[in-house]
Every structure is written in C-alpha cells, then in structure tokens.
mmCIF file as gemmi writes it, N, C-alpha and C atoms, coordinates in Angstrom:
data_model
loop_
_atom_site.group_PDB
_atom_site.id
_atom_site.type_symbol
_atom_site.label_atom_id
_atom_site.label_alt_id
_atom_site.label_comp_id
_atom_site.label_asym_id
_atom_site.label_entity_id
_atom_site.label_seq_id
_atom_site.pdbx_PDB_ins_code
_atom_site.Cartn_x
_atom_site.Cartn_y
_atom_site.Cartn_z
_atom_site.occupancy
_atom_site.B_iso_or_equiv
_atom_site.pdbx_formal_charge
_atom_site.auth_seq_id
_atom_site.auth_asym_id
_atom_site.pdbx_PDB_model_num
ATOM 1 N N . UNK Axp A 1 ? 0.853 -1.148 0 1 0 ? 1 A 1
ATOM 2 C CA . UNK Axp A 1 ? 0 0 0 1 0 ? 1 A 1
ATOM 3 C C . UNK Axp A 1 ? 0.902 1.215 0 1 0 ? 1 A 1
ATOM 4 N N . UNK Axp A 2 ? 0.634 2.117 -0.914 1 0 ? 2 A 1
ATOM 5 C CA . UNK Axp A 2 ? 1.371 3.376 -0.964 1 0 ? 2 A 1
ATOM 6 C C . UNK Axp A 2 ? 0.37 4.519 -1.02 1 0 ? 2 A 1
ATOM 7 N N . UNK Axp A 3 ? 0.609 5.508 -0.183 1 0 ? 3 A 1
ATOM 8 C CA . UNK Axp A 3 ? -0.269 6.675 -0.151 1 0 ? 3 A 1
ATOM 9 C C . UNK Axp A 3 ? 0.528 7.845 0.401 1 0 ? 3 A 1
ATOM 10 N N . UNK Axp A 4 ? 0.193 9.046 -0.003 1 0 ? 4 A 1
ATOM 11 C CA . UNK Axp A 4 ? 0.896 10.237 0.483 1 0 ? 4 A 1
ATOM 12 C C . UNK Axp A 4 ? 0.702 10.44 1.983 1 0 ? 4 A 1
ATOM 13 N N . UNK Axp A 5 ? -0.401 9.946 2.523 1 0 ? 5 A 1
ATOM 14 C CA . UNK Axp A 5 ? -0.684 10.064 3.95 1 0 ? 5 A 1
ATOM 15 C C . UNK Axp A 5 ? -0.468 8.713 4.63 1 0 ? 5 A 1
ATOM 16 N N . UNK Axp A 6 ? 0.427 8.682 5.604 1 0 ? 6 A 1
ATOM 17 C CA . UNK Axp A 6 ? 0.676 7.436 6.33 1 0 ? 6 A 1
ATOM 18 C C . UNK Axp A 6 ? -0.58 6.951 7.043 1 0 ? 6 A 1
ATOM 19 N N . UNK Axp A 7 ? -1.37 7.873 7.563 1 0 ? 7 A 1
ATOM 20 C CA . UNK Axp A 7 ? -2.604 7.509 8.258 1 0 ? 7 A 1
ATOM 21 C C . UNK Axp A 7 ? -3.583 6.832 7.302 1 0 ? 7 A 1
ATOM 22 N N . UNK Axp A 8 ? -3.742 7.388 6.113 1 0 ? 8 A 1
ATOM 23 C CA . UNK Axp A 8 ? -4.642 6.772 5.14 1 0 ? 8 A 1
ATOM 24 C C . UNK Axp A 8 ? -4.087 5.447 4.636 1 0 ? 8 A 1
ATOM 25 N N . UNK Axp A 9 ? -2.778 5.355 4.441 1 0 ? 9 A 1
ATOM 26 C CA . UNK Axp A 9 ? -2.168 4.098 4.008 1 0 ? 9 A 1
ATOM 27 C C . UNK Axp A 9 ? -2.41 3.004 5.039 1 0 ? 9 A 1
ATOM 28 N N . UNK Axp A 10 ? -2.292 3.351 6.317 1 0 ? 10 A 1
ATOM 29 C CA . UNK Axp A 10 ? -2.527 2.378 7.385 1 0 ? 10 A 1
ATOM 30 C C . UNK Axp A 10 ? -3.967 1.882 7.356 1 0 ? 10 A 1
ATOM 31 N N . UNK Axp A 11 ? -4.909 2.798 7.276 1 0 ? 11 A 1
ATOM 32 C CA . UNK Axp A 11 ? -6.317 2.409 7.248 1 0 ? 11 A 1
ATOM 33 C C . UNK Axp A 11 ? -6.673 1.6 6.017 1 0 ? 11 A 1
ATOM 34 N N . UNK Axp A 12 ? -6.173 2.028 4.855 1 0 ? 12 A 1
ATOM 35 C CA . UNK Axp A 12 ? -6.466 1.3 3.618 1 0 ? 12 A 1
ATOM 36 C C . UNK Axp A 12 ? -5.833 -0.085 3.616 1 0 ? 12 A 1
ATOM 37 N N . UNK Axp A 13 ? -4.615 -0.202 4.135 1 0 ? 13 A 1
ATOM 38 C CA . UNK Axp A 13 ? -3.977 -1.519 4.159 1 0 ? 13 A 1
ATOM 39 C C . UNK Axp A 13 ? -4.733 -2.472 5.078 1 0 ? 13 A 1
ATOM 40 N N . UNK Axp A 14 ? -5.251 -1.961 6.183 1 0 ? 14 A 1
ATOM 41 C CA . UNK Axp A 14 ? -6.065 -2.793 7.073 1 0 ? 14 A 1
ATOM 42 C C . UNK Axp A 14 ? -7.337 -3.241 6.366 1 0 ? 14 A 1
ATOM 43 N N . UNK Axp A 15 ? -7.987 -2.327 5.663 1 0 ? 15 A 1
ATOM 44 C CA . UNK Axp A 15 ? -9.19 -2.666 4.91 1 0 ? 15 A 1
ATOM 45 C C . UNK Axp A 15 ? -8.896 -3.729 3.859 1 0 ? 15 A 1
ATOM 46 N N . UNK Axp A 16 ? -7.833 -3.557 3.089 1 0 ? 16 A 1
ATOM 47 C CA . UNK Axp A 16 ? -7.508 -4.505 2.025 1 0 ? 16 A 1
ATOM 48 C C . UNK Axp A 16 ? -7.155 -5.877 2.586 1 0 ? 16 A 1
ATOM 49 N N . UNK Axp A 17 ? -6.465 -5.911 3.719 1 0 ? 17 A 1
ATOM 50 C CA . UNK Axp A 17 ? -6.152 -7.205 4.347 1 0 ? 17 A 1
ATOM 51 C C . UNK Axp A 17 ? -7.421 -7.897 4.813 1 0 ? 17 A 1
ATOM 52 N N . UNK Axp A 18 ? -8.356 -7.126 5.377 1 0 ? 18 A 1
ATOM 53 C CA . UNK Axp A 18 ? -9.611 -7.71 5.853 1 0 ? 18 A 1
ATOM 54 C C . UNK Axp A 18 ? -10.452 -8.237 4.694 1 0 ? 18 A 1
ATOM 55 N N . UNK Axp A 19 ? -10.396 -7.564 3.554 1 0 ? 19 A 1
ATOM 56 C CA . UNK Axp A 19 ? -11.157 -8.009 2.386 1 0 ? 19 A 1
ATOM 57 C C . UNK Axp A 19 ? -10.564 -9.265 1.756 1 0 ? 19 A 1
ATOM 58 N N . UNK Axp A 20 ? -9.274 -9.485 1.927 1 0 ? 20 A 1
ATOM 59 C CA . UNK Axp A 20 ? -8.614 -10.635 1.327 1 0 ? 20 A 1
ATOM 60 C C . UNK Axp A 20 ? -8.001 -10.269 -0.011 1 0 ? 20 A 1
ATOM 61 N N . UNK Axp A 21 ? -7.144 -11.141 -0.551 1 0 ? 21 A 1
ATOM 62 C CA . UNK Axp A 21 ? -6.394 -10.786 -1.756 1 0 ? 21 A 1
ATOM 63 C C . UNK Axp A 21 ? -7.25 -10.569 -3.001 1 0 ? 21 A 1
ATOM 64 N N . UNK Axp A 22 ? -8.287 -11.333 -3.187 1 0 ? 22 A 1
ATOM 65 C CA . UNK Axp A 22 ? -9.107 -11.18 -4.395 1 0 ? 22 A 1
ATOM 66 C C . UNK Axp A 22 ? -9.999 -9.946 -4.318 1 0 ? 22 A 1
ATOM 67 N N . UNK Axp A 23 ? -10.84 -9.876 -3.292 1 0 ? 23 A 1
ATOM 68 C CA . UNK Axp A 23 ? -11.763 -8.745 -3.146 1 0 ? 23 A 1
ATOM 69 C C . UNK Axp A 23 ? -10.977 -7.465 -2.865 1 0 ? 23 A 1
ATOM 70 N N . UNK Axp A 24 ? -9.898 -7.576 -2.088 1 0 ? 24 A 1
ATOM 71 C CA . UNK Axp A 24 ? -9.067 -6.409 -1.805 1 0 ? 24 A 1
ATOM 72 C C . UNK Axp A 24 ? -8.459 -5.823 -3.069 1 0 ? 24 A 1
ATOM 73 N N . UNK Axp A 25 ? -7.971 -6.692 -3.949 1 0 ? 25 A 1
ATOM 74 C CA . UNK Axp A 25 ? -7.408 -6.219 -5.218 1 0 ? 25 A 1
ATOM 75 C C . UNK Axp A 25 ? -8.49 -5.565 -6.067 1 0 ? 25 A 1
ATOM 76 N N . UNK Axp A 26 ? -9.66 -6.177 -6.12 1 0 ? 26 A 1
ATOM 77 C CA . UNK Axp A 26 ? -10.77 -5.589 -6.887 1 0 ? 26 A 1
ATOM 78 C C . UNK Axp A 26 ? -11.131 -4.207 -6.344 1 0 ? 26 A 1
ATOM 79 N N . UNK Axp A 27 ? -11.199 -4.084 -5.018 1 0 ? 27 A 1
ATOM 80 C CA . UNK Axp A 27 ? -11.52 -2.799 -4.387 1 0 ? 27 A 1
ATOM 81 C C . UNK Axp A 27 ? -10.45 -1.758 -4.72 1 0 ? 27 A 1
ATOM 82 N N . UNK Axp A 28 ? -9.195 -2.136 -4.536 1 0 ? 28 A 1
ATOM 83 C CA . UNK Axp A 28 ? -8.102 -1.195 -4.789 1 0 ? 28 A 1
ATOM 84 C C . UNK Axp A 28 ? -8.053 -0.797 -6.263 1 0 ? 28 A 1
ATOM 85 N N . UNK Axp A 29 ? -8.323 -1.73 -7.157 1 0 ? 29 A 1
ATOM 86 C CA . UNK Axp A 29 ? -8.328 -1.413 -8.583 1 0 ? 29 A 1
ATOM 87 C C . UNK Axp A 29 ? -9.454 -0.451 -8.931 1 0 ? 29 A 1
ATOM 88 N N . UNK Axp A 30 ? -10.599 -0.63 -8.297 1 0 ? 30 A 1
ATOM 89 C CA . UNK Axp A 30 ? -11.763 0.211 -8.592 1 0 ? 30 A 1
ATOM 90 C C . UNK Axp A 30 ? -11.634 1.613 -8.006 1 0 ? 30 A 1
ATOM 91 N N . UNK Axp A 31 ? -11.026 1.726 -6.818 1 0 ? 31 A 1
ATOM 92 C CA . UNK Axp A 31 ? -11.001 3.011 -6.128 1 0 ? 31 A 1
ATOM 93 C C . UNK Axp A 31 ? -9.646 3.702 -6.134 1 0 ? 31 A 1
ATOM 94 N N . UNK Axp A 32 ? -8.643 3.082 -6.727 1 0 ? 32 A 1
ATOM 95 C CA . UNK Axp A 32 ? -7.403 3.778 -6.99 1 0 ? 32 A 1
ATOM 96 C C . UNK Axp A 32 ? -6.227 3.68 -6.053 1 0 ? 32 A 1
ATOM 97 N N . UNK Axp A 33 ? -6.311 3.069 -4.869 1 0 ? 33 A 1
ATOM 98 C CA . UNK Axp A 33 ? -5.095 3.011 -4.056 1 0 ? 33 A 1
ATOM 99 C C . UNK Axp A 33 ? -3.995 2.192 -4.743 1 0 ? 33 A 1
ATOM 100 N N . UNK Axp A 34 ? -2.771 2.626 -4.594 1 0 ? 34 A 1
ATOM 101 C CA . UNK Axp A 34 ? -1.63 1.88 -5.109 1 0 ? 34 A 1
ATOM 102 C C . UNK Axp A 34 ? -1.338 0.743 -4.142 1 0 ? 34 A 1
ATOM 103 N N . UNK Axp A 35 ? -1.567 -0.478 -4.582 1 0 ? 35 A 1
ATOM 104 C CA . UNK Axp A 35 ? -1.427 -1.613 -3.672 1 0 ? 35 A 1
ATOM 105 C C . UNK Axp A 35 ? -0.727 -2.783 -4.346 1 0 ? 35 A 1
ATOM 106 N N . UNK Axp A 36 ? 0.076 -3.473 -3.576 1 0 ? 36 A 1
ATOM 107 C CA . UNK Axp A 36 ? 0.754 -4.688 -4.009 1 0 ? 36 A 1
ATOM 108 C C . UNK Axp A 36 ? 0.35 -5.791 -3.047 1 0 ? 36 A 1
ATOM 109 N N . UNK Axp A 37 ? -0.166 -6.88 -3.581 1 0 ? 37 A 1
ATOM 110 C CA . UNK Axp A 37 ? -0.592 -8.022 -2.778 1 0 ? 37 A 1
ATOM 111 C C . UNK Axp A 37 ? 0.401 -9.152 -2.999 1 0 ? 37 A 1
ATOM 112 N N . UNK Axp A 38 ? 0.929 -9.698 -1.929 1 0 ? 38 A 1
ATOM 113 C CA . UNK Axp A 38 ? 1.811 -10.859 -2.003 1 0 ? 38 A 1
ATOM 114 C C . UNK Axp A 38 ? 1.144 -11.956 -1.2 1 0 ? 38 A 1
ATOM 115 N N . UNK Axp A 39 ? 0.863 -13.067 -1.867 1 0 ? 39 A 1
ATOM 116 C CA . UNK Axp A 39 ? 0.165 -14.172 -1.213 1 0 ? 39 A 1
ATOM 117 C C . UNK Axp A 39 ? 0.976 -15.449 -1.323 1 0 ? 39 A 1
ATOM 118 N N . UNK Axp A 40 ? 0.78 -16.309 -0.367 1 0 ? 40 A 1
ATOM 119 C CA . UNK Axp A 40 ? 1.431 -17.607 -0.367 1 0 ? 40 A 1
ATOM 120 C C . UNK Axp A 40 ? 0.64 -18.542 -1.265 1 0 ? 40 A 1
ATOM 121 N N . UNK Axp A 41 ? 1.336 -19.374 -2.002 1 0 ? 41 A 1
ATOM 122 C CA . UNK Axp A 41 ? 0.691 -20.297 -2.93 1 0 ? 41 A 1
ATOM 123 C C . UNK Axp A 41 ? 1.04 -21.738 -2.583 1 0 ? 41 A 1
ATOM 124 N N . UNK Axp A 42 ? 0.292 -22.649 -3.127 1 0 ? 42 A 1
ATOM 125 C CA . UNK Axp A 42 ? 0.606 -24.062 -3.009 1 0 ? 42 A 1
ATOM 126 C C . UNK Axp A 42 ? 0.137 -24.69 -1.718 1 0 ? 42 A 1
ATOM 127 N N . UNK Axp A 43 ? 0.46 -25.965 -1.589 1 0 ? 43 A 1
ATOM 128 C CA . UNK Axp A 43 ? 0.018 -26.758 -0.447 1 0 ? 43 A 1
ATOM 129 C C . UNK Axp A 43 ? 0.631 -26.302 0.863 1 0 ? 43 A 1
ATOM 130 N N . UNK Axp A 44 ? 1.829 -25.752 0.825 1 0 ? 44 A 1
ATOM 131 C CA . UNK Axp A 44 ? 2.533 -25.375 2.045 1 0 ? 44 A 1
ATOM 132 C C . UNK Axp A 44 ? 2.172 -24.008 2.575 1 0 ? 44 A 1
ATOM 133 N N . UNK Axp A 45 ? 1.054 -23.435 2.102 1 0 ? 45 A 1
ATOM 134 C CA . UNK Axp A 45 ? 0.767 -22.06 2.496 1 0 ? 45 A 1
ATOM 135 C C . UNK Axp A 45 ? 0.428 -21.892 3.967 1 0 ? 45 A 1
ATOM 136 N N . UNK Axp A 46 ? 0.077 -22.952 4.668 1 0 ? 46 A 1
ATOM 137 C CA . UNK Axp A 46 ? -0.204 -22.842 6.094 1 0 ? 46 A 1
ATOM 138 C C . UNK Axp A 46 ? 0.957 -23.328 6.944 1 0 ? 46 A 1
ATOM 139 N N . UNK Axp A 47 ? 2.035 -23.692 6.287 1 0 ? 47 A 1
ATOM 140 C CA . UNK Axp A 47 ? 3.212 -24.161 6.997 1 0 ? 47 A 1
ATOM 141 C C . UNK Axp A 47 ? 4.279 -23.076 6.959 1 0 ? 47 A 1
ATOM 142 N N . UNK Axp A 48 ? 5.311 -23.256 7.738 1 0 ? 48 A 1
ATOM 143 C CA . UNK Axp A 48 ? 6.378 -22.266 7.806 1 0 ? 48 A 1
ATOM 144 C C . UNK Axp A 48 ? 7.427 -22.555 6.736 1 0 ? 48 A 1
ATOM 145 N N . UNK Axp A 49 ? 7.017 -22.458 5.475 1 0 ? 49 A 1
ATOM 146 C CA . UNK Axp A 49 ? 7.928 -22.696 4.359 1 0 ? 49 A 1
ATOM 147 C C . UNK Axp A 49 ? 7.886 -21.493 3.435 1 0 ? 49 A 1
ATOM 148 N N . UNK Axp A 50 ? 9.032 -21.091 2.923 1 0 ? 50 A 1
ATOM 149 C CA . UNK Axp A 50 ? 9.082 -19.943 2.031 1 0 ? 50 A 1
ATOM 150 C C . UNK Axp A 50 ? 8.848 -20.315 0.58 1 0 ? 50 A 1
ATOM 151 N N . UNK Axp A 51 ? 9.336 -21.443 0.155 1 0 ? 51 A 1
ATOM 152 C CA . UNK Axp A 51 ? 9.146 -21.869 -1.218 1 0 ? 51 A 1
ATOM 153 C C . UNK Axp A 51 ? 9.535 -23.331 -1.331 1 0 ? 51 A 1
ATOM 154 N N . UNK Axp A 52 ? 9.513 -23.841 -2.528 1 0 ? 52 A 1
ATOM 155 C CA . UNK Axp A 52 ? 9.862 -25.224 -2.746 1 0 ? 52 A 1
ATOM 156 C C . UNK Axp A 52 ? 8.704 -25.973 -3.344 1 0 ? 52 A 1
ATOM 157 N N . UNK Axp A 53 ? 8.736 -27.295 -3.243 1 0 ? 53 A 1
ATOM 158 C CA . UNK Axp A 53 ? 7.713 -28.107 -3.891 1 0 ? 53 A 1
ATOM 159 C C . UNK Axp A 53 ? 6.327 -27.898 -3.304 1 0 ? 53 A 1
ATOM 160 N N . UNK Axp A 54 ? 6.237 -27.408 -2.077 1 0 ? 54 A 1
ATOM 161 C CA . UNK Axp A 54 ? 4.931 -27.208 -1.45 1 0 ? 54 A 1
ATOM 162 C C . UNK Axp A 54 ? 4.364 -25.815 -1.663 1 0 ? 54 A 1
ATOM 163 N N . UNK Axp A 55 ? 5.033 -24.971 -2.387 1 0 ? 55 A 1
ATOM 164 C CA . UNK Axp A 55 ? 4.489 -23.647 -2.645 1 0 ? 55 A 1
ATOM 165 C C . UNK Axp A 55 ? 5.526 -22.558 -2.601 1 0 ? 55 A 1
ATOM 166 N N . UNK Axp A 56 ? 5.072 -21.361 -2.83 1 0 ? 56 A 1
ATOM 167 C CA . UNK Axp A 56 ? 5.93 -20.186 -2.844 1 0 ? 56 A 1
ATOM 168 C C . UNK Axp A 56 ? 5.073 -18.957 -2.65 1 0 ? 56 A 1
ATOM 169 N N . UNK Axp A 57 ? 5.386 -17.926 -3.391 1 0 ? 57 A 1
ATOM 170 C CA . UNK Axp A 57 ? 4.644 -16.674 -3.281 1 0 ? 57 A 1
ATOM 171 C C . UNK Axp A 57 ? 4.24 -16.18 -4.661 1 0 ? 57 A 1
ATOM 172 N N . UNK Axp A 58 ? 3.128 -15.47 -4.705 1 0 ? 58 A 1
ATOM 173 C CA . UNK Axp A 58 ? 2.669 -14.833 -5.932 1 0 ? 58 A 1
ATOM 174 C C . UNK Axp A 58 ? 2.349 -13.383 -5.617 1 0 ? 58 A 1
ATOM 175 N N . UNK Axp A 59 ? 2.57 -12.514 -6.575 1 0 ? 59 A 1
ATOM 176 C CA . UNK Axp A 59 ? 2.272 -11.099 -6.364 1 0 ? 59 A 1
ATOM 177 C C . UNK Axp A 59 ? 1.268 -10.615 -7.395 1 0 ? 59 A 1
ATOM 178 N N . UNK Axp A 60 ? 0.534 -9.605 -6.998 1 0 ? 60 A 1
ATOM 179 C CA . UNK Axp A 60 ? -0.463 -8.984 -7.866 1 0 ? 60 A 1
ATOM 180 C C . UNK Axp A 60 ? -0.552 -7.522 -7.447 1 0 ? 60 A 1
ATOM 181 N N . UNK Axp A 61 ? -0.409 -6.625 -8.397 1 0 ? 61 A 1
ATOM 182 C CA . UNK Axp A 61 ? -0.432 -5.199 -8.073 1 0 ? 61 A 1
ATOM 183 C C . UNK Axp A 61 ? -1.545 -4.501 -8.84 1 0 ? 61 A 1
ATOM 184 N N . UNK Axp A 62 ? -1.922 -3.343 -8.343 1 0 ? 62 A 1
ATOM 185 C CA . UNK Axp A 62 ? -2.919 -2.533 -9.031 1 0 ? 62 A 1
ATOM 186 C C . UNK Axp A 62 ? -2.214 -1.674 -10.086 1 0 ? 62 A 1
ATOM 187 N N . UNK Axp A 63 ? -2.992 -1.167 -11.03 1 0 ? 63 A 1
ATOM 188 C CA . UNK Axp A 63 ? -2.432 -0.286 -12.057 1 0 ? 63 A 1
ATOM 189 C C . UNK Axp A 63 ? -1.831 0.964 -11.417 1 0 ? 63 A 1
ATOM 190 N N . UNK Axp A 64 ? -2.446 1.45 -10.346 1 0 ? 64 A 1
ATOM 191 C CA . UNK Axp A 64 ? -1.918 2.628 -9.648 1 0 ? 64 A 1
ATOM 192 C C . UNK Axp A 64 ? -0.538 2.34 -9.058 1 0 ? 64 A 1
ATOM 193 N N . UNK Axp A 65 ? -0.341 1.143 -8.531 1 0 ? 65 A 1
ATOM 194 C CA . UNK Axp A 65 ? 0.962 0.765 -7.98 1 0 ? 65 A 1
ATOM 195 C C . UNK Axp A 65 ? 1.996 0.689 -9.098 1 0 ? 65 A 1
ATOM 196 N N . UNK Axp A 66 ? 1.624 0.02 -10.194 1 0 ? 66 A 1
ATOM 197 C CA . UNK Axp A 66 ? 2.548 -0.106 -11.322 1 0 ? 66 A 1
ATOM 198 C C . UNK Axp A 66 ? 2.923 1.264 -11.875 1 0 ? 66 A 1
ATOM 199 N N . UNK Axp A 67 ? 1.936 2.153 -11.97 1 0 ? 67 A 1
ATOM 200 C CA . UNK Axp A 67 ? 2.207 3.493 -12.476 1 0 ? 67 A 1
ATOM 201 C C . UNK Axp A 67 ? 3.064 4.316 -11.533 1 0 ? 67 A 1
ATOM 202 N N . UNK Axp A 68 ? 2.831 4.182 -10.249 1 0 ? 68 A 1
ATOM 203 C CA . UNK Axp A 68 ? 3.575 4.961 -9.261 1 0 ? 68 A 1
ATOM 204 C C . UNK Axp A 68 ? 5.028 4.52 -9.161 1 0 ? 68 A 1
ATOM 205 N N . UNK Axp A 69 ? 5.251 3.233 -9.288 1 0 ? 69 A 1
ATOM 206 C CA . UNK Axp A 69 ? 6.6 2.708 -9.097 1 0 ? 69 A 1
ATOM 207 C C . UNK Axp A 69 ? 7.227 2.205 -10.377 1 0 ? 69 A 1
ATOM 208 N N . UNK Axp A 70 ? 6.421 2.139 -11.458 1 0 ? 70 A 1
ATOM 209 C CA . UNK Axp A 70 ? 6.902 1.639 -12.74 1 0 ? 70 A 1
ATOM 210 C C . UNK Axp A 70 ? 7.717 0.373 -12.524 1 0 ? 70 A 1
ATOM 211 N N . UNK Axp A 71 ? 7.153 -0.523 -11.733 1 0 ? 71 A 1
ATOM 212 C CA . UNK Axp A 71 ? 7.912 -1.686 -11.294 1 0 ? 71 A 1
ATOM 213 C C . UNK Axp A 71 ? 7.214 -2.978 -11.653 1 0 ? 71 A 1
ATOM 214 N N . UNK Axp A 72 ? 8.021 -3.953 -11.943 1 0 ? 72 A 1
ATOM 215 C CA . UNK Axp A 72 ? 7.546 -5.324 -12.021 1 0 ? 72 A 1
ATOM 216 C C . UNK Axp A 72 ? 8.492 -6.141 -11.161 1 0 ? 72 A 1
ATOM 217 N N . UNK Axp A 73 ? 7.965 -7.121 -10.495 1 0 ? 73 A 1
ATOM 218 C CA . UNK Axp A 73 ? 8.795 -7.945 -9.63 1 0 ? 73 A 1
ATOM 219 C C . UNK Axp A 73 ? 9.504 -9.007 -10.451 1 0 ? 73 A 1
ATOM 220 N N . UNK Axp A 74 ? 10.719 -9.357 -10.071 1 0 ? 74 A 1
ATOM 221 C CA . UNK Axp A 74 ? 11.416 -10.424 -10.775 1 0 ? 74 A 1
ATOM 222 C C . UNK Axp A 74 ? 10.699 -11.75 -10.559 1 0 ? 74 A 1
ATOM 223 N N . UNK Axp A 75 ? 10.884 -12.707 -11.475 1 0 ? 75 A 1
ATOM 224 C CA . UNK Axp A 75 ? 10.187 -13.994 -11.349 1 0 ? 75 A 1
ATOM 225 C C . UNK Axp A 75 ? 10.398 -14.678 -10.009 1 0 ? 75 A 1
ATOM 226 N N . UNK Axp A 76 ? 11.572 -14.548 -9.4 1 0 ? 76 A 1
ATOM 227 C CA . UNK Axp A 76 ? 11.824 -15.217 -8.124 1 0 ? 76 A 1
ATOM 228 C C . UNK Axp A 76 ? 10.926 -14.683 -7.014 1 0 ? 76 A 1
ATOM 229 N N . UNK Axp A 77 ? 10.469 -13.445 -7.114 1 0 ? 77 A 1
ATOM 230 C CA . UNK Axp A 77 ? 9.586 -12.865 -6.112 1 0 ? 77 A 1
ATOM 231 C C . UNK Axp A 77 ? 8.134 -13.125 -6.47 1 0 ? 77 A 1
ATOM 232 N N . UNK Axp A 78 ? 7.807 -13.049 -7.752 1 0 ? 78 A 1
ATOM 233 C CA . UNK Axp A 78 ? 6.42 -13.186 -8.173 1 0 ? 78 A 1
ATOM 234 C C . UNK Axp A 78 ? 5.964 -14.634 -8.206 1 0 ? 78 A 1
ATOM 235 N N . UNK Axp A 79 ? 6.885 -15.573 -8.087 1 0 ? 79 A 1
ATOM 236 C CA . UNK Axp A 79 ? 6.506 -16.978 -8.065 1 0 ? 79 A 1
ATOM 237 C C . UNK Axp A 79 ? 6.51 -17.631 -9.431 1 0 ? 79 A 1
ATOM 238 N N . UNK Axp A 80 ? 6.794 -16.862 -10.484 1 0 ? 80 A 1
ATOM 239 C CA . UNK Axp A 80 ? 6.842 -17.429 -11.822 1 0 ? 80 A 1
ATOM 240 C C . UNK Axp A 80 ? 8.157 -18.167 -12.009 1 0 ? 80 A 1
ATOM 241 N N . UNK Axp A 81 ? 8.141 -19.142 -12.876 1 0 ? 81 A 1
ATOM 242 C CA . UNK Axp A 81 ? 9.357 -19.874 -13.194 1 0 ? 81 A 1
ATOM 243 C C . UNK Axp A 81 ? 10.145 -19.094 -14.239 1 0 ? 81 A 1
ATOM 244 N N . UNK Axp A 82 ? 11.469 -18.99 -14.074 1 0 ? 82 A 1
ATOM 245 C CA . UNK Axp A 82 ? 12.279 -18.248 -15.063 1 0 ? 82 A 1
ATOM 246 C C . UNK Axp A 82 ? 12.298 -18.938 -16.402 1 0 ? 82 A 1
C-alpha cells in the first residue's frame, strides 16, 4: 500500500487485508489506491515454508501501484518460473 498520507495508508492496508487478496485487489483497482498483494501459494501455504515443492509466493499489483513505481517484480519474487 502506498499513499501520500501514512494515516490513510494504514487504514487502507487494514481494509484490504480484511477483504482478502481477491476482493481487496478488486476494491483497490476500482477506487485507486496503489497496492501490491503478495500471497502464499501451493500446499505449504499454512506451513512455515518460504518456497519449494509445497508452494511459494505470488504477487499482484494494481495499475496505480505499477504506475507509481513503474515496477515489475522479478520472477523469483512473483513466483513465476524463469
């Protein structure tokens, strides 16, 4: 979550976390906050594992985030295979 006001960023990030990654992304895309969602993937998402055969991480950002930071995450962070 990126916002010019730390107070608003805090409140919006709490809202987006409560909504969950899918609905939160839809909300942020519709209303404009710059947000990056990083979620755990695979079978190991409830275990204390960072990556491997049981899962890893995936990222999803809003257009506002991409525009603000002109950034794309490398495959190792986004969970894609190189």
